[in-house]
C-alpha positions as CSV (number, residue, x, y, z in Angstrom):
1,M,-43.5,-67.2,51.0
2,K,-42.8,-67.6,47.2
3,N,-44.5,-64.3,46.7
4,S,-42.8,-62.5,49.1
5,N,-39.5,-63.6,47.3
6,H,-40.4,-62.9,44.1
7,S,-41.6,-59.3,45.4
8,F,-38.0,-58.9,46.7
9,I,-36.0,-59.9,43.8
10,R,-38.2,-57.4,41.9
11,T,-37.4,-54.8,43.8
12,I,-33.7,-55.4,43.9
13,C,-33.6,-55.7,40.2
14,Y,-35.3,-52.3,39.9
15,N,-33.4,-50.3,42.1
16,I,-29.9,-51.8,40.0
17,F,-32.0,-50.7,36.9
18,I,-32.3,-47.2,38.4
19,L,-29.0,-47.3,39.7
20,G,-27.5,-47.8,35.9
21,F,-29.4,-45.4,34.5
22,L,-28.4,-42.5,36.7
23,F,-24.5,-43.4,36.0
24,L,-25.1,-43.9,32.5
25,L,-26.6,-40.8,32.4
26,S,-24.1,-38.8,34.3
27,G,-21.3,-40.6,32.6
28,C,-23.2,-38.8,29.0
29,N,-23.7,-35.4,30.8
30,N,-20.0,-35.3,31.5
31,A,-18.9,-36.3,28.3
32,S,-21.2,-33.7,26.6
33,K,-20.0,-31.4,28.9
34,D,-16.4,-32.3,28.0
35,K,-16.9,-31.7,24.7
36,T,-18.5,-28.6,24.9
37,D,-15.8,-27.3,26.8
38,K,-12.9,-28.9,24.2
39,A,-14.6,-27.4,21.6
40,V,-14.8,-24.0,22.9
41,T,-11.2,-24.3,24.1
42,E,-10.3,-24.6,20.4
43,E,-12.3,-22.3,19.0
44,V,-11.0,-19.4,21.2
45,E,-7.6,-19.1,20.6
46,K,-5.6,-16.7,23.0
47,V,-2.7,-14.8,21.5
48,N,-0.8,-12.6,23.5
49,E,-0.6,-9.3,21.7
50,I,2.5,-7.2,21.2
51,F,2.4,-3.4,21.3
52,W,4.6,-1.2,19.0
53,N,5.1,2.0,19.9
54,V,4.5,4.6,17.1
55,K,6.8,7.7,17.0
56,A,8.2,10.6,14.8
57,L,11.8,10.0,14.0
58,K,13.9,13.4,14.3
59,P,17.1,13.5,11.7
60,D,19.4,13.6,15.3
61,G,18.0,10.2,15.7
62,K,15.5,11.2,18.5
63,S,12.2,10.4,18.8
64,L,8.9,12.5,19.5
65,D,5.6,10.4,20.8
66,I,2.5,10.4,18.8
67,K,-0.6,11.1,21.0
68,I,-4.4,12.0,20.6
69,F,-6.0,14.0,22.7
70,D,-9.7,14.6,23.9
71,E,-11.7,17.3,25.3
72,E,-10.2,17.5,28.2
73,G,-6.7,17.6,27.0
74,K,-6.0,14.3,28.0
75,S,-3.6,12.3,26.0
76,F,-3.7,9.0,24.8
77,D,-1.0,6.8,23.2
78,I,-1.0,5.2,19.2
79,M,0.1,1.8,19.2
80,A,0.9,-0.9,16.3
81,I,-0.4,-4.0,17.2
82,Q,0.9,-7.2,16.7
83,N,-1.5,-10.2,17.1
84,S,0.3,-12.9,15.1
85,D,3.5,-14.8,14.0
86,Q,4.0,-11.6,11.4
87,D,4.6,-8.2,11.6
88,N,4.4,-7.3,7.9
89,F,0.8,-5.4,7.9
90,L,-0.1,-4.6,11.4
91,D,-2.7,-2.4,12.4
92,V,-2.4,1.2,14.1
93,K,-5.0,2.0,16.6
94,A,-5.5,5.0,19.1
95,I,-5.5,3.1,22.7
96,I,-8.2,4.3,24.9
97,G,-8.3,2.5,28.2
98,G,-9.3,-1.0,27.0
99,E,-10.7,0.6,23.8
100,K,-8.8,0.4,20.5
101,L,-9.9,2.8,17.9
102,P,-9.0,2.8,14.1
103,V,-6.5,5.3,12.5
104,K,-7.3,6.8,9.4
105,M,-6.5,9.7,6.9
106,L,-9.4,11.4,5.7
107,V,-10.7,13.1,2.7
108,S,-10.0,16.7,2.9
109,N,-9.0,19.7,0.6
110,D,-6.2,20.7,2.4
111,Q,-2.9,19.6,0.2
112,Y,-1.8,17.4,3.4
113,A,-4.7,14.9,4.7
114,P,-5.4,15.1,8.3
115,V,-4.7,11.3,10.2
116,T,-7.2,10.7,13.4
117,A,-8.9,8.5,15.6
118,I,-12.6,7.5,14.9
119,S,-14.6,6.8,18.0
120,K,-17.6,4.5,18.2
121,Q,-19.6,7.9,17.7
122,G,-17.8,8.9,14.9
123,V,-15.6,12.0,16.8
124,A,-12.1,12.4,15.3
125,Y,-9.4,13.0,16.9
126,D,-6.3,14.6,14.9
127,L,-2.8,12.7,15.8
128,K,-0.1,14.5,16.8
129,A,3.9,14.6,17.5
130,I,5.2,16.0,21.1
131,T,8.1,17.8,21.3
132,P,10.4,18.0,24.4
133,E,8.9,21.5,24.8
134,G,5.4,19.9,24.8
135,E,4.3,21.7,21.0
136,Q,1.7,19.8,19.5
137,L,3.2,19.2,15.7
138,D,0.0,18.0,12.9
139,V,0.9,14.0,11.7
140,K,-0.4,14.3,8.3
141,G,-0.4,12.4,5.0
142,V,1.4,14.4,2.8
143,H,1.6,12.5,-0.6
144,R,0.1,9.9,-2.6
145,F,2.4,7.4,-4.4
146,G,-0.1,4.7,-6.5
147,Y,-2.2,3.2,-3.8
148,V,0.4,3.8,-0.9
149,V,-0.1,7.4,1.2
150,L,3.2,8.8,2.9
151,M,2.7,9.8,6.4
152,K,4.5,12.5,8.3
153,A,4.9,14.7,11.2
154,V,5.0,18.7,10.2
155,A,7.6,20.5,12.4
156,E,8.0,24.4,11.5
157,K,9.3,25.8,8.0
158,G,7.5,22.3,6.5
159,V,10.2,20.0,8.0
160,L,8.9,16.6,8.1
161,Y,9.8,13.5,10.3
162,P,9.2,10.4,9.0
163,I,6.6,8.2,11.3
164,R,7.9,4.6,12.7
165,A,6.3,1.8,14.3
166,I,8.9,0.4,17.3
167,S,8.6,-3.1,18.6
168,P,9.8,-4.1,22.3
169,D,12.3,-6.0,20.4
170,G,13.7,-2.8,18.3
171,K,12.5,-3.8,14.9
172,L,11.2,-1.0,12.7
173,N,8.1,-0.8,10.5
174,D,6.9,2.3,8.5
175,V,3.5,3.9,9.2
176,K,1.8,5.0,6.3
177,G,-1.6,5.2,4.4
178,I,-2.7,2.4,2.0
179,K,-5.8,2.4,-0.5
180,I,-7.7,-0.1,-1.7
181,N,-9.6,1.9,-3.9
182,H,-8.2,4.2,-7.0
183,Q,-10.7,7.1,-6.0
184,D,-10.1,9.8,-3.4
185,R,-12.7,8.4,-1.4
186,E,-11.9,5.1,0.0
187,M,-14.9,4.4,1.8
188,T,-17.4,6.4,4.7
189,S,-17.1,5.5,8.1
190,R,-18.9,6.9,11.0
191,G,-20.1,9.9,8.9
192,L,-16.3,10.7,8.0
193,S,-14.8,10.3,4.2
194,I,-12.1,8.0,4.3
195,H,-9.1,8.7,2.2
196,A,-6.7,5.6,3.6
197,H,-6.0,3.0,6.4
198,V,-3.3,3.4,8.5
199,K,-0.9,0.5,8.8
200,A,2.7,-0.3,9.7
201,M,4.4,-2.5,7.4
202,H,7.7,-3.9,6.5
203,P,10.3,-0.7,5.9
204,S,10.9,-0.5,2.1
205,A,13.9,0.8,1.0
206,N,13.5,3.5,-1.3
207,E,10.2,5.4,0.2
208,D,12.0,7.6,2.3
209,K,13.8,9.2,-0.7
210,F,10.6,9.9,-2.3
211,K,10.5,13.8,-3.3
212,I,7.4,15.3,-1.0
213,P,5.5,18.5,-2.5
214,K,6.1,21.3,0.0
215,L,3.4,22.4,1.9
216,R,2.4,25.9,0.4
217,E,1.1,29.0,2.0
218,K,-2.3,29.1,4.1
219,E,-4.1,31.1,1.7
220,G,-2.9,28.3,-1.4
221,N,-2.9,25.3,0.8
222,K,-5.2,23.4,-1.1
223,K,-4.9,19.8,-2.2
224,L,-3.2,18.9,-5.2
225,V,-5.2,16.9,-7.8
226,F,-3.8,13.3,-7.7
227,K,-2.1,12.7,-11.5
228,N,0.0,9.6,-11.7
229,N,2.0,10.3,-15.1
230,F,4.2,7.3,-14.2
231,K,4.5,4.8,-17.0
232,K,3.8,1.3,-15.1
233,V,6.1,-1.4,-14.7
234,I,4.3,-4.8,-15.0
235,W,5.9,-7.9,-12.7
236,N,5.0,-11.5,-13.4
237,I,3.3,-13.7,-11.5
238,K,4.7,-16.8,-10.8
239,A,4.5,-19.9,-8.6
240,V,7.9,-21.5,-7.6
241,T,8.3,-25.3,-8.0
242,T,10.5,-27.1,-4.9
243,D,13.2,-27.5,-7.6
244,G,12.9,-23.8,-8.6
245,K,11.2,-23.5,-11.5
246,N,8.7,-20.6,-12.3
247,L,5.3,-21.7,-13.3
248,D,3.0,-19.1,-15.3
249,V,-0.2,-18.0,-13.5
250,K,-3.0,-17.2,-15.4
251,A,-7.0,-16.6,-15.3
252,I,-9.4,-18.8,-16.7
253,D,-12.7,-18.6,-17.8
254,A,-15.3,-21.1,-17.9
255,E,-15.2,-22.0,-21.9
256,G,-11.4,-22.7,-20.5
257,N,-9.8,-19.5,-22.1
258,I,-6.7,-18.1,-20.7
259,F,-5.8,-14.4,-19.6
260,D,-2.6,-13.0,-17.9
261,V,-2.1,-12.4,-13.9
262,K,0.5,-9.5,-13.6
263,A,1.2,-7.4,-10.8
264,I,1.3,-3.4,-11.3
265,Q,3.6,-1.1,-10.7
266,D,2.1,2.4,-11.3
267,S,4.2,4.6,-9.1
268,K,7.4,4.8,-7.5
269,Q,6.3,2.5,-4.7
270,H,6.2,-1.1,-5.1
271,S,5.9,-1.8,-1.3
272,F,2.0,-2.5,-1.7
273,M,0.5,-3.3,-5.4
274,N,-2.4,-4.6,-7.2
275,I,-2.6,-7.5,-8.6
276,K,-5.1,-8.0,-11.6
277,A,-6.4,-10.2,-14.6
278,F,-5.8,-8.8,-18.1
279,V,-9.3,-9.7,-19.9
280,E,-9.9,-8.5,-23.6
281,G,-8.5,-4.6,-22.4
282,T,-9.7,-4.8,-19.2
283,E,-7.9,-4.7,-15.7
284,L,-10.2,-7.2,-13.4
285,P,-9.8,-7.3,-9.8
286,I,-8.5,-10.8,-8.2
287,K,-10.0,-11.5,-4.5
288,I,-9.4,-14.1,-2.0
289,M,-13.2,-15.1,-1.4
290,D,-15.6,-15.9,1.9
291,S,-16.1,-19.6,1.7
292,E,-16.5,-22.3,4.1
293,D,-13.9,-24.8,2.5
294,E,-10.5,-25.3,4.3
295,Y,-9.0,-23.4,1.4
296,A,-10.0,-20.3,0.3
297,P,-10.6,-19.7,-3.7
298,I,-9.3,-16.8,-4.9
299,K,-10.8,-15.6,-8.3
300,A,-10.9,-12.5,-10.5
301,I,-14.3,-10.7,-10.9
302,G,-15.2,-9.5,-13.8
303,T,-17.7,-6.1,-14.4
304,D,-20.5,-8.3,-15.1
305,G,-19.6,-10.9,-12.2
306,T,-18.2,-13.1,-14.4
307,I,-15.6,-15.5,-12.2
308,F,-12.6,-16.6,-13.4
309,D,-10.4,-19.3,-11.8
310,I,-6.5,-18.3,-11.1
311,K,-4.4,-21.4,-11.5
312,A,-0.4,-22.0,-11.9
313,I,0.0,-23.9,-15.0
314,T,2.8,-26.6,-15.3
315,E,4.7,-27.8,-18.2
316,E,2.7,-30.6,-18.8
317,D,-0.3,-28.1,-18.8
318,I,-1.6,-29.4,-15.6
319,K,-3.7,-27.0,-13.8
320,L,-3.3,-26.2,-10.3
321,D,-5.0,-24.6,-7.8
322,I,-3.8,-21.0,-5.8
323,K,-5.7,-20.5,-2.8
324,G,-5.4,-19.0,0.6
325,V,-4.3,-21.7,3.1
326,S,-3.7,-20.3,6.3
327,R,-4.2,-17.1,8.1
328,S,-1.7,-14.9,10.6
329,G,-3.1,-11.7,11.8
330,N,-4.1,-9.2,8.4
331,I,-1.9,-11.7,6.0
332,I,-3.5,-14.5,4.8
333,N,-0.9,-17.1,3.3
334,V,-1.5,-17.5,-0.6
335,K,0.0,-20.9,-2.4
336,A,0.0,-22.9,-5.0
337,I,-1.2,-26.5,-4.4
338,N,0.4,-29.4,-7.0
339,E,-1.0,-32.8,-7.5
340,N,1.1,-34.4,-4.5
341,G,-0.7,-31.7,-2.3
342,E,2.8,-29.6,-1.4
343,L,2.1,-25.9,-1.2
344,L,4.3,-23.9,-3.3
345,A,5.0,-19.8,-2.9
346,V,3.6,-17.8,-5.0
347,K,5.7,-14.4,-5.9
348,A,5.7,-11.2,-7.9
349,F,9.0,-10.7,-10.0
350,A,9.9,-7.3,-11.4
351,P,11.8,-7.2,-14.9
352,D,15.1,-6.0,-12.7
353,G,14.7,-9.8,-10.9
354,T,13.3,-8.0,-8.0
355,L,10.8,-10.4,-5.9
356,N,7.6,-9.3,-3.8
357,Q,5.5,-11.7,-2.1
358,V,1.8,-12.5,-3.1
359,K,-0.5,-12.4,-0.2
360,G,-4.2,-11.5,0.9
361,I,-4.5,-8.7,3.0
362,K,-7.3,-8.0,5.3
363,I,-8.1,-4.5,6.1
364,F,-10.9,-5.1,8.6
365,E,-11.8,-7.3,11.6
366,R,-15.0,-8.5,10.0
367,K,-14.8,-11.6,7.9
368,V,-16.4,-10.1,4.8
369,E,-14.5,-6.9,3.9
370,M,-16.6,-6.1,0.9
371,K,-18.5,-7.4,-1.9
372,V,-17.6,-6.9,-5.4
373,Q,-20.9,-8.0,-7.9
374,G,-22.4,-9.3,-5.4
375,N,-19.5,-11.5,-4.7
376,P,-18.3,-11.7,-1.1
377,V,-14.8,-10.9,-0.3
378,Y,-12.6,-12.3,2.3
379,A,-9.2,-10.3,1.4
380,H,-7.4,-8.4,-1.3
381,L,-4.9,-10.4,-3.4
382,K,-1.6,-7.8,-3.3
383,A,2.1,-8.1,-4.0
384,I,3.8,-6.5,-0.8
385,K,7.3,-6.2,0.4
């Protein structure tokens, strides 16, 4: 009887142990599942895209639709796409079903550069402005000013209509080509030579007044060689403190030598300007670097790959980091970080007091835009309106 009781008790204890183990295992699995689900939810942030209509605007205020046409003559919309809280630098895409095709200006021997949407297969579809009568007007890059190429619809007798992106609530952006490289050919994509990337940007006060060379007769319709006789205007880059002081922004090498950092206006337009470090007679590019850090480092890159820190310098000679601190769509917000961890605005100041914002801009959807001397670049540092 005694042995039977012990056996009974052992059986009960064994069963309780098994039940407890299964309960604990189930709880761990649920906790792990909850944690995984939460991580996925936090990683995939859903943003409601806002589609801006792209139109050509006539002098009488009427607008013309901008479309592309496939091989069968079916038309598709051109849209600027806002996918964040900023609307200052938007991608322009052709919408074909659920696919979004990038819109680019192509390198051409003609005076005006073709503007096309490019499929994954490398097929280029020319953009057209459609009149009420169904006539298709060419949409072209008509003239380059520094790193901006103005884009127009070309009507009869060479009349040019500006291209605008119009938001659902009536805001207007200019649609134009922007360039990162000085050369005529920006890059090659899917077998095509790209002259400029088409973006929708905040309106520039003076660009509509720029004189555009008239389209010459067909037999002489050859591309004008890009010559820039504009006398450069140098804009100062400053970090602005909370009490309104402007701190110099400099490039600093590993030995502590200090060099100027400036924005360069090299044409009439100042809506999109390069920012360079001036090192011993050479203008060095400044980029936001790819990094796993919370804030992205900003560096100047020498012709031999040498890296220069970019810092704001206080009156007490304290050197403050300048970083890319957050991203809104294609814009990287750039700030100086003071001793208290406060984020200070960084701006470009023209000699006449005009201000531009210093921002990082992304051209592509990929993480690394390009490599400069082997260094992976996350975004390009620019002074934009």
